[in-house]
C-alpha positions as CSV (number, residue, x, y, z in Angstrom):
1,M,40.0,3.0,-20.1
2,G,36.4,1.4,-21.3
3,L,36.7,-2.2,-22.5
4,R,33.9,-3.0,-25.1
5,A,32.4,-6.4,-25.7
6,G,32.6,-7.3,-29.7
7,N,33.6,-9.4,-32.2
8,S,36.1,-7.8,-35.1
9,R,36.0,-10.7,-37.7
10,K,34.1,-9.2,-40.0
11,K,34.3,-5.1,-40.7
12,K,31.0,-3.6,-40.7
13,S,30.2,-0.3,-42.6
14,P,29.4,2.3,-40.4
15,E,25.8,2.8,-40.7
16,R,26.3,-1.2,-39.8
17,E,28.1,-0.7,-36.8
18,V,26.6,-2.0,-33.2
19,K,27.1,1.0,-30.7
20,R,28.0,-1.4,-28.0
21,T,28.2,-0.1,-23.9
22,P,31.3,-0.4,-22.6
23,L,31.5,-3.4,-19.8
24,G,34.3,-2.0,-17.9
25,A,37.2,-0.1,-17.1
26,V,40.9,-0.1,-16.7
27,R,43.9,2.2,-16.6
28,R,45.7,2.8,-20.2
29,S,49.2,1.7,-18.2
30,Q,47.2,-1.8,-17.1
31,L,46.1,-2.8,-21.3
32,I,50.5,-3.1,-20.4
33,T,50.9,-4.6,-17.5
34,T,48.2,-6.6,-16.4
35,Y,45.3,-6.8,-19.0
36,G,47.1,-6.6,-22.6
37,V,46.1,-8.5,-25.8
38,G,45.2,-12.0,-24.7
39,S,44.8,-11.6,-21.2
40,L,41.8,-12.7,-19.2
41,V,39.2,-9.7,-17.4
42,A,36.4,-10.5,-15.1
43,F,33.6,-8.2,-15.1
44,E,30.8,-9.2,-12.6
45,D,29.7,-12.7,-13.3
46,Q,31.5,-13.1,-17.0
47,S,34.5,-13.4,-18.4
48,F,36.5,-12.5,-21.4
49,I,39.3,-12.0,-23.2
50,V,40.9,-8.8,-24.3
51,S,41.1,-9.0,-28.3
52,G,44.1,-8.4,-31.2
53,L,45.8,-5.2,-32.1
54,D,43.6,-5.8,-35.5
55,S,40.4,-5.1,-33.8
56,W,42.0,-1.6,-31.6
57,K,40.9,1.3,-33.3
58,V,44.3,3.8,-33.6
59,P,44.9,6.2,-35.4
60,D,46.3,6.1,-38.4
61,Q,49.3,7.5,-37.6
62,P,51.4,6.9,-34.1
63,D,50.8,9.0,-31.3
64,L,54.0,7.6,-29.2
65,F,57.4,7.2,-30.4
66,E,61.0,6.5,-28.9
67,F,63.0,5.4,-31.9
68,R,65.5,3.5,-29.8
69,L,63.3,1.3,-29.1
70,E,61.5,1.3,-32.2
71,Q,64.5,0.2,-33.9
72,W,65.2,-2.3,-31.8
73,L,61.6,-4.5,-31.7
74,G,61.2,-3.2,-35.6
75,V,58.0,-0.9,-35.6
76,N,57.6,2.3,-37.0
77,G,55.7,4.0,-33.6
78,F,53.4,3.3,-30.9
79,H,49.9,3.9,-30.2
80,L,48.5,4.8,-26.8
81,P,46.0,2.2,-26.3
82,P,42.5,3.6,-27.4
83,A,40.1,6.1,-24.8
84,S,36.4,4.6,-23.9
85,D,35.2,7.9,-24.5
86,P,34.2,9.6,-28.0
87,P,36.3,11.5,-30.1
88,A,39.2,9.8,-28.2
89,G,38.1,6.6,-29.3
90,D,35.5,3.5,-28.1
91,G,37.8,1.3,-25.8
92,V,39.3,-2.2,-26.4
93,R,37.1,-5.1,-27.9
94,I,37.1,-8.1,-25.7
95,R,35.6,-11.3,-26.5
96,R,33.6,-13.7,-24.2
97,F,36.1,-16.1,-23.2
98,P,35.6,-19.3,-21.7
99,D,33.1,-20.4,-23.4
100,M,32.2,-23.0,-21.1
101,Y,29.3,-22.0,-18.4
102,A,27.6,-23.7,-15.5
103,C,24.1,-23.2,-14.6
104,P,24.1,-23.3,-10.6
105,G,20.4,-24.3,-11.3
106,C,16.5,-23.0,-10.4
107,T,16.7,-20.0,-8.0
108,H,13.1,-19.7,-7.8
109,G,12.6,-21.7,-5.0
110,P,10.0,-24.2,-5.0
111,S,7.2,-23.3,-7.4
112,P,3.7,-24.9,-8.7
113,D,5.5,-24.2,-12.2
114,K,7.6,-26.7,-12.6
115,S,8.5,-25.1,-16.4
116,K,11.1,-23.1,-14.5
117,C,12.7,-25.8,-13.1
118,G,12.9,-28.1,-16.1
119,P,15.8,-30.8,-16.3
120,C,17.9,-28.7,-18.3
121,C,19.8,-27.8,-15.4
122,E,20.6,-31.0,-14.7
123,E,23.2,-31.4,-17.7
124,N,24.3,-27.5,-16.4
125,I,27.8,-27.2,-18.5
126,R,27.7,-26.3,-21.6
127,P,28.7,-23.4,-24.0
128,F,27.4,-20.1,-23.6
129,R,25.2,-19.7,-26.5
130,H,23.4,-23.1,-25.7
131,F,22.1,-21.5,-22.7
132,N,19.8,-19.0,-24.6
133,S,21.0,-16.1,-22.5
134,P,18.9,-13.0,-22.8
135,R,21.3,-9.8,-25.0
136,G,23.3,-8.4,-22.8
137,K,23.0,-10.7,-19.5
138,S,24.4,-14.2,-18.6
139,E,21.3,-15.6,-16.9
140,C,19.9,-19.3,-17.9
141,A,16.8,-18.7,-20.2
142,A,15.5,-21.8,-18.9
143,C,15.6,-21.6,-15.1
144,G,17.0,-18.1,-14.3
145,G,19.6,-19.0,-12.4
146,D,23.0,-16.7,-13.1
147,L,25.5,-18.6,-15.3
148,T,29.2,-18.7,-13.8
149,P,32.2,-19.1,-16.3
150,S,34.3,-22.2,-16.6
151,R,36.8,-21.7,-13.4
152,F,39.4,-24.1,-15.6
153,V,40.9,-23.5,-19.0
154,V,43.4,-25.1,-20.7
155,A,46.9,-23.2,-22.1
156,C,50.4,-24.3,-23.6
157,E,54.0,-22.9,-23.5
158,N,53.5,-21.6,-27.1
159,G,50.7,-19.3,-25.8
160,H,47.5,-21.0,-26.7
161,L,44.4,-21.1,-24.7
162,D,41.4,-23.0,-24.7
163,D,38.5,-24.3,-23.2
164,F,38.7,-27.4,-20.4
165,P,38.0,-30.3,-22.2
166,Y,35.5,-31.2,-19.7
167,W,34.5,-34.3,-21.9
168,A,37.6,-35.7,-22.7
169,W,37.9,-35.7,-18.9
170,V,34.9,-37.6,-18.2
171,H,35.4,-40.1,-20.9
172,N,39.7,-40.8,-20.3
173,R,39.3,-39.8,-24.8
174,T,40.6,-37.3,-27.0
175,A,38.2,-34.4,-27.5
176,S,38.7,-34.9,-31.4
177,T,36.5,-37.5,-30.8
178,E,34.0,-35.2,-29.1
179,P,30.2,-35.6,-30.0
180,S,27.3,-33.8,-30.6
181,T,25.4,-33.3,-26.9
182,S,22.0,-34.3,-28.8
183,G,23.6,-37.7,-29.1
184,G,23.0,-38.2,-25.4
185,H,26.3,-36.8,-23.9
186,Q,25.4,-34.0,-22.0
187,L,27.2,-32.8,-19.1
188,S,27.2,-31.9,-15.8
189,L,29.1,-30.1,-12.8
190,R,28.2,-30.4,-9.5
191,T,30.5,-29.7,-6.2
192,T,29.8,-32.3,-3.0
193,G,30.7,-29.2,-0.2
194,R,33.0,-31.5,1.8
195,T,36.7,-29.9,1.1
196,A,37.5,-27.1,-1.2
197,S,39.9,-29.1,-3.3
198,L,39.3,-30.3,-6.2
199,S,38.5,-33.9,-5.4
200,S,34.9,-32.1,-4.6
201,I,34.2,-31.0,-8.3
202,I,32.3,-33.6,-9.9
203,I,32.0,-34.4,-13.4
204,S,29.5,-36.5,-15.3
205,C,27.8,-37.2,-18.4
206,T,24.2,-38.4,-19.3
207,C,25.9,-41.3,-21.7
208,G,26.2,-43.6,-17.8
209,K,29.9,-43.0,-18.0
210,P,30.8,-43.2,-13.9
211,P,31.9,-39.6,-12.8
212,V,34.9,-38.1,-11.9
213,S,36.2,-36.0,-10.2
214,M,38.9,-32.9,-11.3
215,E,41.7,-34.5,-8.9
216,G,44.6,-34.5,-10.7
217,A,43.9,-32.5,-13.3
218,F,46.5,-30.2,-13.2
219,G,49.2,-32.8,-13.2
220,R,51.9,-31.6,-15.5
221,W,51.0,-34.4,-17.7
222,A,47.1,-35.0,-17.0
223,M,46.2,-33.8,-20.5
224,K,48.8,-36.1,-22.2
225,E,47.1,-39.2,-19.9
226,I,43.8,-38.5,-21.5
227,G,45.1,-37.8,-25.1
228,V,44.4,-34.1,-25.5
229,S,47.1,-32.0,-27.5
230,C,46.7,-28.7,-27.9
231,A,44.7,-27.3,-30.8
232,G,46.2,-24.2,-31.4
233,A,42.8,-21.9,-30.2
234,R,43.9,-18.0,-29.8
235,P,40.8,-17.1,-29.0
236,W,41.9,-13.1,-28.7
237,L,41.8,-12.9,-32.3
238,G,38.9,-15.3,-33.1
239,R,37.4,-18.9,-32.9
240,D,38.7,-19.9,-36.3
241,A,42.1,-18.0,-35.9
242,R,43.8,-21.5,-34.5
243,E,47.1,-21.8,-35.2
244,Q,48.2,-25.2,-36.6
245,G,50.8,-28.0,-35.7
246,C,51.4,-27.1,-32.1
247,G,51.7,-30.5,-30.7
248,L,52.4,-29.6,-27.2
249,F,50.5,-30.9,-24.3
250,P,48.6,-27.9,-22.8
251,R,48.1,-27.7,-19.1
252,A,44.8,-27.0,-17.0
253,L,45.0,-24.2,-15.4
254,Q,42.7,-21.4,-12.7
255,R,41.0,-19.3,-14.9
256,G,42.1,-16.9,-12.8
257,S,45.9,-17.7,-12.6
258,S,48.9,-15.6,-13.4
259,A,50.2,-18.2,-15.2
260,A,47.2,-17.5,-17.9
261,W,49.7,-14.6,-19.2
262,F,53.1,-13.4,-18.8
263,P,53.4,-10.3,-20.5
264,V,56.4,-9.8,-22.4
265,V,57.1,-5.7,-21.5
266,R,59.9,-3.7,-23.3
267,S,60.9,0.1,-22.3
268,A,63.6,2.1,-23.0
269,L,64.4,5.6,-21.4
270,S,64.0,8.9,-23.4
271,I,68.3,10.4,-23.6
272,P,69.5,12.6,-25.8
273,P,69.6,13.7,-28.4
274,F,66.3,11.9,-28.8
275,S,64.9,13.5,-25.4
276,Q,64.9,17.1,-27.2
277,E,61.9,19.1,-28.3
278,L,63.5,19.1,-31.3
279,H,64.6,15.6,-31.8
280,K,60.8,14.9,-30.6
281,Q,59.2,17.4,-33.2
282,V,61.7,16.0,-36.0
283,R,60.4,12.3,-35.6
284,K,57.1,12.7,-36.2
285,H,57.7,13.8,-39.9
286,Y,61.3,11.2,-40.1
287,E,59.5,9.1,-42.1
288,I,59.1,11.8,-44.8
289,L,62.8,13.2,-44.2
290,R,65.0,10.5,-43.6
291,D,67.1,10.0,-47.1
292,E,67.1,12.9,-48.5
293,S,69.3,15.7,-49.1
294,D,69.9,18.8,-47.2
295,E,68.1,21.2,-49.4
296,T,64.7,18.5,-49.6
297,I,65.0,18.2,-45.9
298,M,65.0,22.0,-45.4
299,R,61.8,22.2,-48.7
300,L,60.0,19.5,-47.0
301,A,60.6,20.6,-43.1
302,G,59.1,24.2,-44.8
303,K,55.3,22.9,-45.1
304,T,55.2,21.5,-41.9
305,E,54.7,23.7,-38.3
306,L,59.0,22.8,-37.7
307,K,59.3,25.7,-40.3
308,D,58.8,28.7,-37.7
309,R,60.0,26.8,-34.5
310,Y,63.4,25.3,-35.5
311,D,66.4,26.3,-37.5
312,P,66.4,24.8,-40.8
313,A,70.0,23.5,-39.8
314,D,69.0,22.3,-36.7
315,V,66.3,20.3,-38.6
316,V,68.6,18.7,-40.8
317,Q,71.1,17.8,-37.9
318,A,68.3,16.0,-36.3
319,V,67.2,14.0,-38.9
320,R,71.3,12.8,-39.6
321,D,71.0,11.6,-35.9
322,Y,67.8,9.6,-36.7
323,E,69.7,8.1,-40.0
324,A,73.1,7.9,-38.1
325,Y,71.8,5.9,-35.2
326,A,69.3,3.3,-37.8
327,A,72.6,2.7,-39.2
328,G,74.7,1.3,-36.2
329,E,74.7,-2.1,-34.9
330,R,71.7,-2.9,-33.0
331,P,70.4,-6.4,-32.0
332,D,68.5,-8.9,-34.1
333,P,64.3,-7.2,-33.2
334,S,63.0,-11.1,-33.6
335,T,65.6,-11.7,-30.3
336,I,63.7,-11.8,-27.2
337,T,65.7,-12.2,-24.3
338,G,64.4,-12.0,-20.6
339,F,68.1,-11.1,-19.6
340,E,68.8,-7.1,-21.1
341,A,71.0,-5.7,-17.8
342,S,73.8,-5.7,-20.6
343,D,71.9,-5.0,-24.3
344,V,72.5,-2.4,-26.4
345,L,70.1,-0.3,-24.8
346,R,71.4,-0.3,-21.9
347,V,74.9,0.6,-22.7
348,E,73.4,3.7,-24.2
349,E,71.7,5.0,-21.1
350,Y,74.5,3.9,-19.1
351,R,77.0,6.3,-21.1
352,Q,74.2,9.3,-20.1
353,L,73.8,8.8,-17.0
354,I,77.1,8.3,-16.1
355,R,77.3,11.9,-17.0
356,P,75.1,15.4,-16.0
357,S,72.7,16.4,-18.9
358,R,69.7,18.4,-19.1
359,T,67.1,18.3,-22.0
360,E,62.8,18.5,-21.8
361,D,62.5,14.7,-20.5
362,F,65.8,13.8,-18.9
363,E,67.8,15.5,-16.5
364,S,70.6,14.3,-14.3
365,E,73.8,15.9,-12.0
366,R,76.0,15.4,-9.5
367,P,75.3,15.9,-6.1
368,V,77.1,18.4,-4.1
369,P,80.3,16.6,-2.3
370,D,79.9,16.4,1.7
371,P,83.2,16.0,3.4
372,Q,80.9,15.1,6.5
373,A,79.3,12.0,4.1
374,P,81.8,10.9,2.0
375,V,81.1,8.3,-0.9
376,P,81.0,4.8,0.6
377,P,83.6,2.4,-0.2
378,G,82.6,0.4,-3.1
379,I,80.4,2.8,-4.6
380,A,82.0,5.5,-7.3
381,E,79.5,8.1,-7.1
382,T,75.4,8.6,-7.2
383,M,74.0,10.8,-9.9
384,L,70.4,12.2,-9.1
385,I,68.0,11.5,-11.7
386,K,65.6,14.5,-11.7
387,R,63.3,13.9,-14.6
388,L,63.4,10.8,-17.1
389,R,60.8,9.5,-19.2
390,E,60.1,5.9,-19.8
391,V,58.4,4.2,-22.7
392,R,56.9,0.7,-21.9
393,V,55.6,-1.1,-24.6
394,L,53.9,-4.8,-24.6
395,Q,55.9,-6.4,-27.5
396,T,54.2,-10.5,-26.8
397,F,53.3,-12.6,-24.2
398,T,52.8,-16.3,-23.1
399,R,52.2,-18.8,-20.8
400,V,52.3,-21.4,-18.2
401,E,55.8,-20.7,-17.3
402,A,57.2,-16.8,-17.6
403,P,59.4,-15.4,-20.8
404,M,63.5,-16.1,-20.2
405,E,66.1,-15.8,-22.2
406,G,67.0,-18.2,-24.7
407,D,63.7,-19.3,-25.1
408,Q,62.4,-20.0,-28.8
409,K,60.3,-17.6,-30.7
410,D,57.2,-20.1,-31.2
411,R,56.7,-19.2,-27.6
412,Y,55.7,-16.8,-28.2
413,A,52.3,-15.8,-29.0
414,D,51.1,-13.3,-31.9
415,L,49.5,-9.9,-31.3
416,S,46.8,-9.6,-34.3
417,V,45.9,-11.9,-36.7
418,G,48.2,-9.7,-39.6
419,E,51.0,-8.4,-39.4
420,V,51.0,-4.7,-37.8
421,K,53.8,-1.9,-37.8
422,W,52.9,-0.7,-34.4
423,L,52.9,-1.8,-30.8
424,P,50.5,-0.6,-28.0
425,A,52.5,1.4,-25.2
426,V,52.5,4.1,-22.6
427,E,55.0,6.9,-21.2
428,V,55.5,7.5,-17.6
429,V,57.6,10.3,-16.4
430,G,59.3,10.3,-13.0
431,E,62.9,10.8,-11.3
432,G,65.6,8.5,-9.7
433,V,68.8,7.8,-8.4
434,F,71.8,6.3,-9.9
435,L,74.8,4.4,-8.5
436,H,77.5,3.1,-10.2
437,L,80.4,0.7,-8.5
438,D,84.0,1.5,-8.0
439,Q,85.1,-1.2,-11.2
440,D,88.7,-1.4,-9.6
441,R,87.0,-2.5,-6.6
442,L,84.9,-5.0,-7.9
443,K,87.5,-6.5,-10.4
444,A,89.4,-7.1,-7.6
445,W,86.4,-8.8,-5.1
446,E,85.3,-11.1,-8.7
447,S,89.0,-12.0,-8.8
448,A,89.9,-13.1,-5.1
449,E,91.2,-16.3,-4.3
450,H,91.3,-16.8,-1.1
451,P,88.3,-16.9,-0.1
452,A,86.3,-17.3,-3.9
453,E,83.1,-18.8,-2.3
454,Q,81.2,-15.7,-4.0
455,A,82.3,-17.2,-7.7
456,Q,81.0,-20.6,-6.3
457,R,78.0,-19.4,-5.8
458,A,77.5,-17.8,-8.5
459,Q,78.3,-21.1,-10.5
460,Q,75.7,-22.7,-8.3
461,I,72.7,-20.3,-9.4
462,R,74.4,-20.5,-13.0
463,E,74.0,-24.4,-13.1
464,H,70.5,-24.3,-11.7
465,H,69.7,-21.7,-14.4
466,D,71.0,-24.1,-17.0
467,A,69.1,-27.0,-15.7
468,V,66.0,-24.6,-16.3
469,L,67.5,-23.5,-19.8
470,E,67.7,-27.1,-20.5
471,R,64.4,-28.1,-19.5
472,R,62.6,-25.5,-22.1
473,A,64.6,-25.9,-24.9
474,G,63.7,-29.7,-24.8
475,N,65.0,-31.4,-27.9
476,R,65.3,-28.1,-29.8
477,L,69.0,-27.6,-30.5
478,P,70.9,-24.9,-29.5
479,I,70.7,-24.7,-25.7
480,P,71.2,-21.2,-24.0
481,K,73.7,-21.1,-21.9
482,S,73.3,-19.1,-18.8
483,K,74.9,-15.7,-18.5
484,V,74.1,-15.2,-14.7
485,T,77.8,-14.1,-13.1
486,A,78.8,-12.9,-9.1
487,R,78.5,-9.2,-10.4
488,F,75.6,-9.5,-11.8
489,V,74.2,-11.4,-8.2
490,L,75.6,-8.6,-6.4
491,I,74.2,-5.6,-8.4
492,H,70.7,-7.3,-8.7
493,T,70.4,-8.0,-5.1
494,L,71.8,-4.4,-3.8
495,A,69.4,-2.9,-6.3
496,H,66.6,-5.0,-4.1
497,A,68.2,-4.0,-0.6
498,L,68.1,0.0,-1.7
499,I,64.5,-0.7,-2.9
500,N,63.5,-2.1,0.5
501,E,65.4,0.4,2.6
502,W,63.7,3.1,0.0
503,S,60.4,1.8,0.8
504,L,60.8,2.9,4.8
505,D,62.9,6.0,4.3
506,A,61.4,7.8,1.7
507,G,57.7,7.0,2.1
508,Y,57.6,5.0,-1.3
509,P,55.4,1.8,-1.2
510,A,58.1,-0.8,-2.5
511,S,55.4,-1.6,-5.7
512,S,56.2,2.2,-6.9
513,L,59.9,1.9,-7.2
514,R,61.4,0.1,-9.8
515,E,65.0,-1.3,-10.5
516,R,66.6,-0.7,-13.8
517,L,70.3,-2.6,-14.4
518,Y,73.0,-2.5,-16.3
519,V,75.8,-5.3,-15.8
520,S,78.5,-5.8,-18.2
521,G,82.3,-6.3,-18.1
522,D,82.5,-2.5,-18.3
523,M,79.1,-1.6,-16.7
524,A,78.0,-2.1,-13.2
525,G,75.2,0.5,-12.0
526,I,71.2,0.3,-10.9
527,L,69.0,3.2,-11.5
528,V,66.3,3.1,-8.7
529,Y,63.4,5.3,-9.8
530,T,59.6,6.0,-9.5
531,A,58.4,5.6,-13.2
532,T,54.6,5.7,-12.7
533,S,51.7,6.6,-13.5
534,D,49.8,7.3,-10.5
535,S,50.5,9.7,-7.7
536,A,52.8,6.9,-5.4
537,G,55.6,8.0,-8.4
538,S,55.5,11.9,-8.2
539,L,56.2,12.3,-4.7
540,G,59.2,13.8,-5.3
541,G,61.4,12.7,-2.7
542,L,63.5,9.8,-4.0
543,V,65.8,12.2,-5.8
544,G,67.2,13.5,-2.5
545,Q,67.8,10.0,-1.2
546,G,71.0,10.5,-3.5
547,E,72.4,12.7,-1.6
548,P,75.7,12.2,-0.1
549,R,74.4,13.0,3.4
550,Y,71.1,10.7,2.9
551,F,72.7,7.9,0.8
552,K,75.5,6.9,3.5
553,K,73.0,6.1,6.1
554,T,70.8,4.3,3.3
555,L,73.5,2.0,2.5
556,E,74.7,1.3,5.8
557,S,71.3,0.6,7.2
558,A,70.4,-1.6,4.3
559,L,73.5,-3.8,4.7
560,E,72.6,-4.0,8.4
561,R,69.1,-4.9,7.6
562,I,69.7,-7.5,5.3
563,S,72.7,-9.1,7.9
564,W,70.4,-11.2,9.6
565,C,66.6,-12.3,8.5
566,S,64.4,-13.8,10.5
567,A,64.6,-17.0,8.6
568,D,68.3,-17.9,9.2
569,P,69.9,-19.6,9.5
570,L,68.5,-22.0,7.0
571,C,68.2,-18.9,4.9
572,M,71.6,-17.8,5.0
573,E,72.7,-21.5,4.5
574,A,69.9,-22.8,2.1
575,E,72.1,-24.4,-1.2
576,A,69.1,-23.2,-3.5
577,N,65.6,-20.8,-2.8
578,G,63.3,-19.4,-4.8
579,A,61.8,-20.9,-8.2
580,D,63.4,-22.9,-9.8
581,S,66.4,-22.9,-7.5
582,L,67.7,-19.5,-8.9
583,N,67.9,-17.4,-5.6
584,M,70.7,-18.2,-2.9
585,A,70.3,-16.3,0.9
586,A,67.2,-14.5,-0.1
587,C,63.7,-15.1,0.9
588,H,60.3,-13.3,1.3
589,A,62.0,-11.8,4.6
590,C,64.7,-10.2,3.4
591,M,65.4,-9.8,-0.4
592,L,62.1,-10.5,-2.4
593,I,59.8,-7.0,-3.5
594,P,56.8,-6.7,-5.7
595,E,57.2,-8.3,-8.9
596,T,56.3,-5.5,-11.1
597,S,59.8,-3.5,-9.4
598,C,62.2,-6.1,-10.3
599,E,63.1,-7.4,-13.9
600,T,64.1,-10.7,-13.3
601,N,60.9,-12.1,-11.3
602,N,62.8,-12.1,-8.2
603,S,65.3,-14.4,-9.5
604,F,69.5,-14.2,-9.0
605,L,69.5,-12.8,-5.4
606,D,72.3,-13.7,-2.7
607,R,72.8,-11.6,0.1
608,A,76.3,-13.0,1.3
609,M,77.6,-11.5,-1.9
610,L,77.0,-7.9,-0.2
611,I,78.1,-8.9,3.4
612,G,79.6,-12.3,3.0
613,T,78.6,-15.3,5.6
614,P,78.4,-15.3,8.8
615,D,81.8,-18.1,9.0
616,G,83.8,-15.8,6.5
617,R,84.1,-18.6,4.0
618,T,82.3,-16.1,1.2
619,K,83.4,-12.6,1.0
620,G,81.1,-9.8,0.6
621,F,81.7,-7.1,-1.0
622,F,81.0,-4.9,1.3
623,R,81.6,-6.9,4.3
624,N,84.7,-4.8,5.4
625,E,82.2,-1.7,5.8
626,R,80.0,-3.5,7.8
């Protein structure tokens, strides 16, 4: 996948369009999860930001469909990120960001030609265009030194991103009063080399203002203290695409910080009936077939490739299946939540996962019972998911703080200047194991009065979650309430234990396994699967781990492994762990997995829910089987 520099603010005629050479390449899947719209990407000594969807050259018609996800997100289909090789496409556009660059000084060494070492390199931090760099290069025209993009940027919780306000930092004034550099205010950046800390980075100005270091720039209220408020910059959409009225105070970030871009990725499994080949072909023509009579559908379908492949009556039934689903109860497409374990998509998938099925994109079956290895107590059954297809969509993104349930809509950034009725997506094919817990045993565990420590531990996590939601809501009402329950913490922790165990037993790196949780009053299930686009997700061995003789050993080994942590007793006795204190007995040494494998950023975990506490006050769900 090629990334090309370009400016899409003005459309050029084909004969005037400049052919640009790709500056680098990433995988298509990375344009959804790692280098999506609005993210920063570095190539050699330059830094860029991925442009908005309105700059992507994609076909007029979507090339990827998943009807349930389309209805949930309110779009008419999805597009794969454009490829970089003609005629498939010319890649994804990127824009230079940050705009501020620094020149390290002359690289020629001692030379009688003083014109190569002029005073311009003393005032060495300025917008890139002021260095007059040769086309296609990143070097100072005056001294030949290689330019370096600014290490620092500022971003706000509403997704805006801007250059670090160096002038305001030196002068301790709002950047809105920044004068022209021709007025005697030229900046320079130097490092003392004494330490690697921010205090060694010195910013000075030719106006005579005392130099200041970057120490303290990363404080939460550092920008507020110097009077800098968010200007609503959206460089991924263009220099003129500022959003008015933000009103927040931005935070300073390292350019490569993970907090500079948090993707909001939605996904769905292809399940019957829409995973059948007939339905997939009908979906391509659904917009012209919908809401028509049976006779009209047959006539219109006869003009497409459906005519010779499928019975007309089956085509009509497929259209009616789509219409019935579209008319059903669905969540508000504008609602964004980071707590998806009980949404309508999961309910539909859960109903399909608990029974055998076989279509082109989805195949599940019950394992043959083994009298020598009965299903472990607490587990209702396992299902072998021999084939699954997942569609992953980049819906939006945010910055500074990871997305969380209850976030306001204005926290999420636009992917384009104007409205588009599609979103970028990729599809992956994998395999997995699904299991669901014994509901009777689970309800008895949840309602146990003596002891009831597990409910109190869940309540403690919920209180910490409520505090986070309240802080992030600010003065906006209503403030959402946490939905964390003991059931959710139990199931989520079990998923992590299984992923860690299977990464050892089945030969998969933990980063190639993913969890998908199904939790509500009527659901208590886990799908661990290998839907990944690289070879680590197609080894073919995960399904076998769901066979009774293997699963029983896996569960026993996982419970034994988490019964002791190298950080104990501190880990088990901790009243709070993890970011924002959203974990209890869970740390890097025992329960955490790669963030790409977890649905909730390694939050809401407590291994005491599975195995209990050594003092017996907390009853673990599997305690009697240890």
